[in-house]
C-alpha positions in Angstrom: -68.9 34.2 17.9 -71.3 31.7 19.6 -69.3 28.8 18.2 -66.1 30.2 19.8 -67.9 30.8 23.1 -69.2 27.2 23.0 -65.7 25.8 22.4 -64.3 27.8 25.3 -67.1 26.7 27.6 -66.4 23.1 26.7 -62.6 23.4 27.3 -61.9 22.8 23.6 -59.5 25.7 23.3 -56.1 25.1 24.7 -53.0 27.3 25.0 -49.6 26.2 23.9 -46.1 26.9 25.2 -42.7 25.7 24.0 -40.9 23.5 26.5 -37.7 25.5 26.0 -39.5 28.7 27.0 -40.8 27.0 30.2 -37.2 26.2 31.2 -36.4 29.9 31.3 -38.5 29.9 34.5 -37.5 26.6 36.0 -35.2 27.2 39.0 -32.1 25.1 39.8 -33.2 22.6 42.5 -32.0 19.5 44.4 -33.6 17.4 41.7 -31.1 18.8 39.1 -28.2 18.0 41.4 -29.4 14.4 41.8 -29.7 14.1 38.0 -26.2 15.6 37.7 -24.7 13.1 40.1 -26.4 10.1 38.4 -25.4 11.1 34.9 -22.0 12.3 36.0 -21.1 8.7 37.0 -22.7 7.4 33.8 -20.1 9.5 31.9 -17.3 8.4 34.4 -18.3 4.7 33.7 -18.1 5.4 30.0 -14.6 6.8 30.4 -13.5 4.0 32.6 -14.7 1.4 30.1 -13.0 3.2 27.2 -9.6 3.5 29.0 -9.5 0.2 30.9 -8.4 -1.7 27.7 -5.7 0.9 27.1 -4.2 0.5 30.6 -4.5 -3.3 30.7 -3.1 -3.6 27.1 0.5 -4.4 28.3 -0.9 -7.2 30.5 -3.0 -8.6 27.7 -0.2 -8.3 25.2 2.1 -10.3 27.5 -0.6 -13.0 28.1 -1.5 -13.5 24.5 2.0 -12.6 23.0 0.7 -9.7 21.0 2.8 -7.2 19.0 2.2 -3.4 18.8 -0.1 -3.7 15.8 -2.3 -6.4 17.4 -2.6 -4.3 20.6 -3.6 -1.3 18.5 -6.3 -3.4 16.8 -7.6 -4.6 20.2 -7.8 -1.1 21.5 -9.7 -0.1 18.4 -12.2 -3.0 18.7 -14.3 -1.2 21.2 -14.4 1.8 19.0 -15.5 -0.2 16.0 -18.4 -1.4 18.2 -19.1 2.2 19.1 -19.0 3.2 15.5 -21.5 0.5 14.6 -23.8 1.4 17.5 -23.7 5.1 17.6 -26.2 5.9 14.9 -28.6 3.2 16.1 -28.6 4.5 19.7 -29.5 8.0 18.6 -32.5 6.7 16.7 -33.4 4.3 19.6 -33.4 7.2 22.1 -35.8 9.1 19.9 -38.1 6.1 19.8 -38.1 4.8 23.4 -36.9 7.8 25.3 -33.6 9.2 26.7 -33.8 7.5 30.1 -34.6 4.0 28.9 -31.8 4.2 26.3 -29.2 5.1 29.0 -30.5 2.3 31.3 -30.4 -0.3 28.4 -26.9 0.8 27.4 -25.5 0.5 31.0 -27.0 -2.8 31.7 -26.1 -4.5 28.4 -22.5 -3.1 28.6 -22.1 -4.6 32.1 -23.1 -8.1 30.9 -20.9 -8.1 27.8 -17.9 -6.6 29.6 -18.1 -9.2 32.2 -18.1 -11.9 29.5 -15.0 -10.4 27.9 -13.1 -11.0 31.2 -13.5 -14.7 30.5 -12.3 -14.6 26.9 -10.0 -17.7 26.2 -8.1 -16.1 23.3 -7.4 -13.0 21.4 -10.1 -13.5 18.8 -12.9 -14.0 21.3 -11.6 -11.0 23.4 -11.6 -8.8 20.3 -15.2 -9.8 19.4 -16.5 -9.2 23.0 -14.8 -5.8 23.2 -16.4 -4.9 19.9 -19.8 -5.9 21.3 -19.1 -4.0 24.5 -18.6 -0.9 22.4 -21.9 -1.4 20.6 -23.6 -1.5 24.0 -21.6 1.2 25.8 -21.8 3.9 23.2 -25.5 4.5 24.0 -24.4 6.2 27.2 -22.2 8.7 25.3 -24.8 9.3 22.6 -27.7 10.1 25.0 -26.3 11.3 28.3 -25.4 14.9 27.4 -28.5 15.5 25.4 -30.7 14.1 28.1 -29.0 16.2 30.8 -29.4 19.4 28.8 -33.1 18.7 28.4 -33.5 18.7 32.2 -31.7 21.9 33.0 -32.8 25.6 33.2 -31.6 27.7 30.3 -29.5 29.9 32.5 -27.4 27.0 34.0 -27.4 24.6 31.0 -24.0 25.4 29.6 -22.1 25.6 32.9 -23.6 22.4 34.5 -23.2 20.3 31.3 -19.5 21.1 31.3 -19.4 20.0 34.9 -21.0 16.7 33.8 -18.1 16.3 31.3 -15.7 16.3 34.2 -16.8 12.7 34.9 -14.2 11.8 32.2 -11.1 12.3 34.3 -12.8 10.7 37.3 -13.4 7.6 35.1 -9.8 7.8 33.9 -8.6 7.8 37.5 -10.9 5.0 38.5 -9.7 2.9 35.5 -6.1 3.7 36.3 -6.5 3.0 40.0 -8.2 -0.3 39.4 -5.4 -1.3 37.0 -2.7 -0.5 39.5 -4.5 -1.9 42.5 -5.6 -5.1 40.8 -2.6 -5.7 38.5 -1.3 -8.6 40.6 -4.6 -10.4 39.9 -4.3 -10.0 36.2 -6.2 -8.2 33.4 -9.2 -10.5 33.7 -9.9 -9.4 37.2 -9.5 -5.7 36.3 -12.0 -6.0 33.4 -14.5 -8.0 35.6 -14.4 -5.3 38.2 -15.0 -2.5 35.6 -18.0 -4.3 34.3 -19.8 -3.7 37.7 -20.4 -0.2 36.4 -23.5 -1.6 34.7 -25.2 -1.8 38.0 -25.4 2.0 38.0 -28.5 1.6 35.8 -30.5 1.2 39.0 -29.5 4.6 40.2 -30.4 6.2 36.9 -33.8 4.5 37.0 -34.5 6.0 40.4 -33.0 9.5 40.3 -33.3 10.7 36.7 -36.7 11.5 35.1 -37.5 11.3 31.4 -36.8 14.4 29.2 -39.9 16.6 29.1 -38.8 17.7 25.6 -39.0 14.1 24.4 -42.3 13.5 26.3 -43.8 16.5 24.6 -42.6 15.4 21.2 -44.5 12.1 21.6 -47.6 13.8 23.0 -47.2 12.5 26.5 -48.4 15.8 28.0 -49.3 14.7 31.5 -45.9 13.1 32.0 -44.1 16.1 30.6 -45.9 18.5 33.0 -45.2 16.1 35.9 -41.4 16.1 35.1 -41.3 19.9 35.0 -43.1 20.1 38.4 -40.7 17.5 39.8 -37.6 19.3 38.5 -38.8 22.7 39.7 -40.0 21.2 43.1 -43.4 22.6 42.4 -42.3 26.2 41.5 -43.5 25.8 37.9 -46.9 24.4 37.4 -48.2 23.9 33.8 -52.0 24.1 33.5 -53.7 21.0 32.2 -55.1 22.9 29.2 -51.6 24.1 28.2 -50.0 22.0 25.5 -46.2 21.8 25.7 -44.5 22.0 22.3 -41.2 21.3 20.7 -39.9 21.9 17.2 -41.8 19.6 14.9 -40.5 20.8 11.6 -38.5 17.6 11.4 -39.6 14.1 11.9 -36.5 12.5 13.3 -35.0 10.9 10.2 -31.3 10.5 9.7 -31.3 12.2 6.3 -32.9 15.4 7.8 -29.5 16.2 9.3 -28.3 16.8 5.8 -31.1 18.9 4.4 -30.3 22.5 3.3 -31.3 23.9 6.7 -28.9 21.7 8.7 -26.3 20.6 6.2 -23.6 23.2 7.1 -23.8 22.7 10.9 -24.0 18.9 10.5 -20.9 18.8 8.2 -19.0 21.1 10.5 -19.7 19.3 13.7 -18.9 15.9 12.2 -15.6 17.2 10.9 -14.8 18.8 14.3 -15.6 15.6 16.1 -13.2 13.7 13.8 -10.3 16.0 14.0 -10.6 16.8 17.7 -11.0 13.1 18.6 -8.0 12.2 16.5 -5.9 14.9 18.1 -6.8 13.8 21.6 -7.2 10.1 21.3 -4.2 9.5 19.1 -2.0 10.7 21.9 -3.9 9.1 24.8 -4.0 5.6 23.5 -0.3 5.4 23.1 0.8 7.7 25.9 2.2 4.9 28.1 4.3 3.6 25.2 5.4 7.1 24.1 6.4 7.9 27.6 8.5 4.7 27.9 10.3 5.9 24.8 11.3 8.9 26.9 12.7 6.7 29.6 9.8 6.4 32.0 8.9 2.9 33.3 5.4 1.6 33.0 4.5 2.4 36.7 6.0 5.9 36.2 3.9 6.3 33.0 0.7 5.4 35.0 1.7 8.1 37.6 2.2 10.6 34.8 -1.3 9.8 33.4 -2.9 10.1 36.8 -1.4 13.6 37.3 -2.6 14.5 33.9 -6.1 13.4 34.7 -6.1 15.6 37.9 -5.1 18.6 35.7 -8.2 18.0 33.6 -10.6 18.7 36.5 -9.6 22.4 36.9 -9.7 22.6 33.1 -13.4 21.6 33.1 -14.2 24.0 36.0 -12.5 26.9 34.3 -14.2 26.2 31.0 -17.6 25.9 32.7 -17.2 29.3 34.3 -16.0 30.9 31.1 -18.6 29.4 28.7 -21.5 31.0 30.8 -19.9 34.4 30.4 -18.3 34.4 26.9 -20.1 31.6 25.0 -19.1 28.3 23.5 -17.1 29.5 20.5 -14.7 31.8 22.3 -13.9 29.2 25.0 -13.3 26.4 22.5 -11.2 28.5 20.1 -9.1 29.8 23.1 -8.7 26.4 24.8 -7.9 24.4 21.7 -5.4 27.0 20.5 -3.7 26.7 23.9 -3.8 22.9 23.4 -1.9 23.3 20.1 0.9 25.3 21.8 1.0 22.8 24.7 1.1 19.9 22.3 4.0 21.5 20.4 5.9 21.9 23.7 5.1 18.3 24.6 6.4 17.1 21.2 9.6 19.1 21.5 10.3 18.8 25.2 14.0 18.6 25.9 13.7 17.8 29.6 11.4 15.7 31.8 10.2 18.9 33.6 9.1 20.5 30.3 7.5 17.1 29.3 5.4 17.1 32.5 4.5 20.8 32.3 3.4 20.8 28.7 1.4 17.7 29.0 -0.4 19.0 32.1 -1.3 22.2 30.1 -2.5 20.0 27.3 -4.7 18.1 29.7 -6.1 21.3 31.2 -7.0 23.0 27.9 -8.0 20.0 25.7 -10.4 18.5 28.2 -11.8 21.9 29.1 -12.5 22.3 25.4 -14.1 18.8 25.2 -16.5 19.7 28.0 -17.7 22.8 26.2 -17.8 20.9 22.9 -19.9 18.1 24.3 -22.4 20.8 25.5 -22.4 22.6 22.2 -23.2 19.6 19.9 -26.7 18.8 21.3 -27.7 22.5 21.2 -27.3 22.6 17.5 -30.4 20.5 16.8 -34.1 20.5 17.4 -35.6 17.9 19.8 -36.5 15.2 17.2 -32.9 15.2 15.9 -30.9 16.0 19.0 -29.7 12.5 19.9 -29.6 11.5 16.2 -27.2 14.5 15.6 -25.2 13.5 18.7 -25.0 10.0 17.3 -23.3 11.3 14.2 -20.9 13.2 16.4 -19.9 10.1 18.2 -19.8 8.2 14.9 -17.2 10.7 13.7 -15.2 10.4 16.9 -15.1 6.7 16.7 -13.9 6.7 13.1 -10.9 8.7 14.4 -10.6 6.4 17.5 -10.4 3.4 15.2 -7.9 4.9 12.7 -5.7 6.7 15.2 -4.6 3.8 17.5 -3.8 1.6 14.5 -1.9 4.3 12.5 0.0 5.6 15.6 0.7 1.9 16.4 2.2 1.5 13.0 4.3 4.6 13.4 5.6 3.2 16.8 6.1 -0.3 15.3 8.2 1.1 12.4 10.4 3.3 14.6 9.0 6.8 14.2 10.5 9.2 16.7 8.6 10.6 19.7 8.7 14.1 18.1 7.4 13.0 14.7 4.6 11.0 16.2 3.3 13.7 18.6 3.6 16.5 16.0 1.5 14.5 13.6 -1.1 14.0 16.2 -1.1 17.7 17.2 -1.8 18.9 13.6 -5.4 17.6 13.9 -5.9 20.0 16.9 -5.0 23.0 14.7 -7.5 22.0 12.0 -10.2 21.7 14.8 -9.6 25.4 15.7 -10.2 26.5 12.2 -13.4 24.5 11.8 -15.2 25.7 15.0 -15.0 29.3 13.9 -17.9 28.6 11.5 -20.3 27.0 14.0 -23.2 29.2 15.4 -23.1 30.3 19.0 -25.8 28.7 21.3 -25.1 30.2 24.8 -28.3 31.5 26.4 -30.6 30.2 23.7 -33.5 27.9 24.4 -33.6 24.3 23.1 -36.0 23.8 20.2 
């Protein structure tokens, strides 16, 4: 007894508290909204960069005299780079921190993208777009996990889905830049898009490091300081309290496939592949497919812009619903609705039905993407969170690489609009079946 008393008197005894439990008490503050704004535009920049090559592809094809297969390969180049970089960025974020990984990704993408605007030929443009993908994928791998690790448990699902609505904003920015700068050529368009790398300065100023990651690397004072900052002083962690996260894993890639996590890892990887194929296979060739239905290229761009606008209420609705009904119910419902909308799009007999079904497809599929992006990171403990997300992006990029080239081949060899879109839509149906087996995470603390 005297030894215990002596230890207490010397301050040797310390209490412990899980970081996830602390975030049950953290209120939503202005600091969270600043983080949301900063990371919202990170995701918008990511979408802009992914779509800009799609929208400028007709200009590049004319400049370099490319056929449909070559254009498909060029669109896929960035996704090959993302494929190569996705697993590395997850591991890097666990080593150097979430915030630094996002900053490095933004800055390096900006430099490489700017260089691609100066490419003298197809081969060098292809190589630089590939490297741009290696750099830019860090934003996608880390941003969602980082944001979730800054949010109160109560608001985590809804606000993370709002973050995902940066995608249509990025799409609209890319489309607007393409239309506005089209007279100046594709090089100017890509050069302007590369300025998004400067947003790294905003992230550096407005976004703190994740207290989950800080606790995992035993940087206790910094973790406590971030919680105080996020709560605006409402939550104070005593200095003798050790913040903890799940340490049953050590952050190795292979731990995703141990018996405890094998099922969820396999399911989320498959869902990311099928869902990405179903969405991206259509989006990359949408301007070409629409021209098959008689729309001019400018009309196709207008069609895409209206579709992007329909995505925004889809995200808002999904955000509201996931907080009340959970991730699984919303995703199953929204992707099922997307399947019906995709069927209508594939079989539309009039321009009015074509527009209506595609807007429904945009509303439901992107709402589902917002919830899915939230769900992925919640499936893993802190040491594996960005690594697991890296595998999710890896699977998406495999689909992104294969889909444009295969759909390009179907287009090049004369497949009909109906056959092409029905083939794409089948992947959405498979996605619905797979998500039924993934555990619900709404309202649960992060480990």
